[in-house]
C-alpha positions in Angstrom: -37.7 -9.3 40.9 -35.2 -7.3 42.8 -33.5 -5.6 39.9 -31.2 -8.6 39.3 -31.0 -9.6 35.6 -32.9 -12.8 34.8 -29.9 -14.6 33.4 -28.1 -14.3 36.8 -31.3 -15.3 38.7 -31.5 -18.6 36.9 -27.7 -19.2 36.9 -27.3 -18.9 33.2 -23.8 -18.0 32.2 -22.8 -16.9 28.7 -19.4 -18.0 27.6 -17.7 -16.7 24.5 -16.0 -19.4 22.5 -12.2 -18.9 22.2 -12.6 -19.1 18.4 -14.8 -16.0 18.4 -12.1 -14.1 20.3 -9.5 -15.3 17.8 -11.7 -14.0 15.0 -12.0 -10.6 16.7 -8.3 -10.4 17.2 -7.7 -11.4 13.6 -10.1 -8.7 12.5 -8.1 -6.1 14.4 -4.8 -7.4 13.1 -6.1 -7.5 9.6 -7.3 -3.9 9.9 -3.9 -2.8 11.1 -2.2 -4.8 8.3 -4.4 -3.2 5.7 -3.6 0.3 7.0 0.1 -0.6 6.9 -0.2 -1.8 3.3 -1.9 1.4 2.2 0.7 3.5 4.1 3.6 1.7 2.4 1.9 2.0 -1.0 1.4 5.8 -0.4 5.1 6.1 0.4 6.2 4.1 -2.7 3.8 5.9 -5.0 5.1 9.3 -3.7 8.7 8.3 -4.4 7.8 7.1 -7.9 5.7 10.2 -8.7 8.7 12.4 -7.6 10.9 10.4 -9.9 8.5 10.9 -12.9 8.3 14.6 -12.2 12.0 15.1 -11.7 12.8 13.1 -14.9 10.4 15.5 -16.8 11.2 18.8 -15.2 14.3 18.9 -12.9 18.0 18.9 -13.1 19.6 15.5 -12.5 22.5 17.1 -10.6 20.5 18.3 -7.5 21.2 16.3 -4.3 17.6 15.6 -3.5 16.8 14.5 -7.1 19.8 12.0 -6.9 18.4 10.7 -3.6 14.9 10.2 -5.1 16.5 8.4 -8.1 18.5 6.1 -5.9 15.5 5.3 -3.6 13.2 4.7 -6.6 15.4 2.3 -8.6 14.3 -0.9 -6.8 10.7 0.1 -7.4 11.1 0.9 -11.1 13.9 -1.5 -12.2 11.7 -4.6 -12.8 9.7 -2.6 -15.3 12.5 -0.7 -17.1 13.1 -3.4 -19.8 9.4 -3.3 -20.8 9.2 0.2 -22.3 11.9 2.7 -23.2 11.7 6.2 -21.8 10.1 8.7 -24.2 12.1 11.9 -24.9 10.5 15.1 -24.1 11.5 18.3 -25.9 14.2 18.9 -28.5 17.3 18.4 -26.4 16.2 15.0 -25.2 17.5 15.6 -21.7 14.0 15.4 -20.2 12.0 12.2 -20.6 8.7 10.7 -19.7 9.6 7.7 -17.5 7.1 5.2 -18.8 8.5 2.3 -16.7 7.9 4.4 -13.6 4.3 5.0 -14.6 3.9 1.3 -15.2 5.4 0.6 -11.8 2.9 2.9 -10.1 0.0 1.1 -11.8 1.2 -2.3 -10.9 2.2 -1.4 -7.3 -1.4 -0.1 -6.8 -2.9 -3.2 -8.3 -0.7 -5.4 -6.2 -1.6 -3.6 -3.0 -5.3 -3.5 -3.9 -5.4 -7.3 -4.6 -3.5 -8.0 -1.3 -5.9 -5.8 0.7 -8.9 -7.5 -1.0 -7.5 -11.0 -0.2 -7.0 -10.1 3.4 -10.5 -8.7 3.6 -12.0 -11.9 2.1 -10.0 -14.2 4.3 -10.7 -12.4 7.6 -14.2 -11.3 6.6 -14.0 -7.5 7.2 
């Protein structure tokens, strides 16, 4: 034995099936996709949380508040007909945006189910 591994001495070659490499690539892609889903969920949740806070506490006339309302409308609009906003205080100007809270819960649930499905299919 001259320090050469035995598999080379006997001419044994180990080949990796192309399918195994595809699975490894799919695993890396799935991991990146899962990270992207969580990132997009975090951005969407942050926008909706700001909307809820601004509807309860802030003036609706500020530029940034208007921007947050405009950006959050597509995220909250499907849930607006479900429950009416609940007035907060005597003047009724500030409200608890119940539809936005429902949107946050369902956005999280959708992202969680999608990530779980990807994990099951790819096997990570």
